C-alpha positions as CSV (number, residue, x, y, z in Angstrom):
1,M,-18.6,29.5,-4.2
2,Y,-16.6,26.4,-4.0
3,G,-18.3,23.0,-4.3
4,P,-17.7,19.9,-2.0
5,A,-14.2,18.7,-1.6
6,V,-13.2,16.2,-4.3
7,E,-11.4,13.1,-3.1
8,P,-8.0,12.7,-4.7
9,T,-8.1,10.0,-7.4
10,L,-5.3,8.0,-9.1
11,V,-5.8,7.5,-12.8
12,L,-4.0,4.3,-13.8
13,P,-3.6,2.7,-17.2
14,V,-5.2,-0.7,-17.6
15,P,-2.8,-3.0,-19.4
16,P,-4.5,-4.7,-22.4
17,T,-4.1,-8.2,-20.9
18,I,-5.9,-7.1,-17.8
19,E,-8.6,-5.1,-19.7
20,R,-9.4,-8.2,-21.8
21,A,-9.7,-10.3,-18.6
22,R,-12.2,-7.9,-17.0
23,H,-12.8,-10.4,-14.2
24,L,-9.7,-10.3,-12.0
25,R,-9.6,-12.8,-9.2
26,V,-7.8,-11.8,-6.1
27,P,-5.8,-14.8,-5.0
28,T,-6.0,-15.9,-1.3
29,P,-3.8,-15.8,0.5
30,L,-2.3,-13.0,-1.4
31,A,0.9,-13.2,0.6
32,E,1.8,-16.2,-1.5
33,R,1.8,-14.1,-4.7
34,V,2.8,-10.6,-3.5
35,L,6.0,-10.3,-1.5
36,V,7.5,-7.4,0.4
37,L,11.2,-6.7,0.0
38,T,13.1,-4.4,2.3
39,S,16.4,-2.6,1.9
40,P,18.2,-0.7,4.7
41,G,19.2,2.9,4.1
42,R,20.8,5.7,6.2
43,R,17.5,7.1,7.3
44,G,15.5,3.9,7.6
45,F,14.3,1.0,5.4
46,W,12.8,1.1,1.9
47,C,9.9,-1.4,1.7
48,T,8.4,-2.4,-1.7
49,T,6.1,-5.1,-3.0
50,T,6.8,-7.4,-5.8
51,G,3.9,-9.2,-7.6
52,L,1.3,-6.5,-8.1
53,R,2.4,-5.9,-11.7
54,E,1.0,-9.3,-12.6
55,F,-2.4,-7.8,-11.9
56,G,-1.8,-4.6,-13.8
57,L,-1.0,-2.4,-10.8
58,P,2.2,-0.6,-10.0
59,E,4.1,-2.0,-7.0
60,L,3.7,-0.3,-3.6
61,Q,6.5,1.3,-1.7
62,I,7.3,3.3,1.4
63,H,10.5,5.0,2.4
64,R,12.3,5.7,5.7
65,V,10.6,3.0,7.8
66,P,12.2,2.6,11.2
67,R,13.9,-0.7,11.9
68,A,11.5,-1.5,14.8
69,V,8.4,-1.5,12.5
70,V,9.8,-3.1,9.3
71,V,7.9,-6.3,9.9
72,P,4.6,-4.6,10.7
73,W,5.0,-2.4,7.7
74,S,5.5,-5.5,5.5
75,W,2.1,-6.7,6.9
76,I,0.6,-3.3,6.1
77,L,1.9,-3.3,2.6
78,T,0.5,-6.9,2.0
79,G,-2.9,-5.9,3.4
80,L,-2.9,-2.7,1.4
81,A,-2.0,-4.8,-1.7
82,L,-5.1,-6.9,-1.0
83,R,-7.3,-3.9,-0.5
84,L,-6.0,-2.2,-3.7
85,L,-6.5,-5.4,-5.8
86,E,-10.1,-5.5,-4.6
87,L,-10.6,-1.9,-5.6
88,W,-8.7,-2.4,-8.8
89,A,-10.8,-5.4,-9.9
90,E,-14.0,-3.3,-9.5
91,A,-12.4,-0.3,-11.2
92,V,-11.3,-2.4,-14.2
93,R,-14.9,-3.8,-14.5
94,R,-16.3,-0.2,-14.5
95,S,-13.6,1.3,-16.8
96,D,-14.5,2.2,-20.4
97,G,-11.1,1.2,-21.6
98,G,-7.6,2.4,-21.3
99,F,-7.7,3.8,-17.7
100,A,-9.2,3.0,-14.3
101,L,-9.7,5.2,-11.3
102,L,-8.6,4.3,-7.8
103,P,-9.0,6.4,-4.7
104,A,-5.7,8.0,-3.5
105,R,-6.8,7.5,0.1
106,V,-7.5,3.9,1.1
107,E,-9.1,2.8,4.4
108,L,-7.1,-0.2,5.6
109,T,-8.2,-2.5,8.5
110,A,-6.3,-5.0,10.6
111,D,-8.7,-7.6,9.0
112,D,-7.4,-6.6,5.5
113,C,-3.9,-7.4,6.7
114,A,-4.9,-10.7,8.2
115,R,-6.9,-11.7,5.1
116,A,-3.9,-11.2,2.9
117,Y,-2.3,-14.0,4.9
118,G,-5.4,-16.2,4.9
119,E,-6.4,-15.3,8.4
120,R,-9.1,-13.2,10.1
121,G,-8.3,-10.2,12.2
122,P,-9.9,-7.5,14.3
123,G,-11.8,-5.4,11.7
124,A,-12.4,-2.5,14.1
125,R,-8.8,-1.3,13.9
126,R,-8.3,0.9,10.9
127,V,-6.2,3.6,9.3
128,G,-6.4,5.8,6.3
129,L,-3.4,5.6,4.0
130,T,-2.7,8.1,1.2
131,L,-1.1,7.0,-2.0
132,R,0.7,8.9,-4.7
133,F,1.7,7.6,-8.2
134,D,5.5,8.1,-8.7
135,P,6.4,7.5,-12.3
136,S,9.7,5.9,-13.2
137,P,12.5,8.4,-13.9
138,N,13.2,6.6,-17.2
139,M,10.6,5.9,-19.8
140,R,11.2,2.1,-19.8
141,G,10.7,1.6,-16.1
142,D,7.5,1.1,-14.2
143,G,6.3,3.6,-11.5
144,F,5.3,3.0,-7.9
145,L,2.3,3.7,-5.7
146,T,4.0,5.4,-2.8
147,V,2.5,5.4,0.7
148,R,2.5,9.0,2.0
149,P,2.2,9.3,5.7
150,P,0.6,12.4,7.1
151,P,3.1,15.3,7.2
152,S,4.9,15.5,10.5
153,R,8.2,16.6,11.9
154,D,8.7,13.1,13.3
155,R,8.0,10.7,10.4
156,S,9.2,7.7,12.4
157,A,6.7,8.4,15.1
158,V,3.9,8.6,12.6
159,L,4.9,5.2,11.0
160,V,5.0,3.6,14.4
161,E,1.7,5.1,15.4
162,I,0.1,3.6,12.2
163,C,1.4,0.2,13.3
164,D,0.0,0.8,16.8
165,R,-3.4,1.6,15.5
166,L,-3.6,-1.6,13.4
167,F,-1.7,-4.1,15.6
168,D,-0.8,-4.7,19.2
169,R,1.8,-2.3,20.5
170,V,5.0,-2.5,18.6
171,P,8.5,-2.1,20.1
172,R,10.2,1.3,19.8
173,E,13.6,1.9,18.3
174,P,16.2,2.8,20.9
175,R,17.2,6.4,21.0
176,A,20.6,7.2,19.5
177,G,23.4,6.8,21.9
178,L,21.5,4.3,24.1
179,R,22.3,0.6,24.2
């Protein structure tokens, strides 16, 4: 028979400079060290962090974010960066060298998002976010940790719903053809 379900895990290399440090400190507020950049596209915005590489982690990214929730998704990525750095610091301390294990599914709270900005938030609001490591297409580039929303025919609605679960109701994008 089959055993219990195994949680998906990300196996990430620990850069030598991080491995030697072994005691990573997560700066607060993290939003001063990790920024979220956004770029518009034909089917939504691409949002990515910059600053996580300093701590040995790949940058976070998410694709096709609706215009109406770009700002809340920047809060989510900053909060997720904080949560990942906390998990990463522990994983690096436990690693035997070379690689560290991170969960591919991370529980994120509204409080994590607020703490990333030096505030406190309602901790009861939470979502589970799934990450996938996407290596760079060329050998010299760095990869990304990509946020993978649950499969749905309406990806935009799922991304808005995630924001609704963490924060107060967010505005909806107007339907095509309406002004």
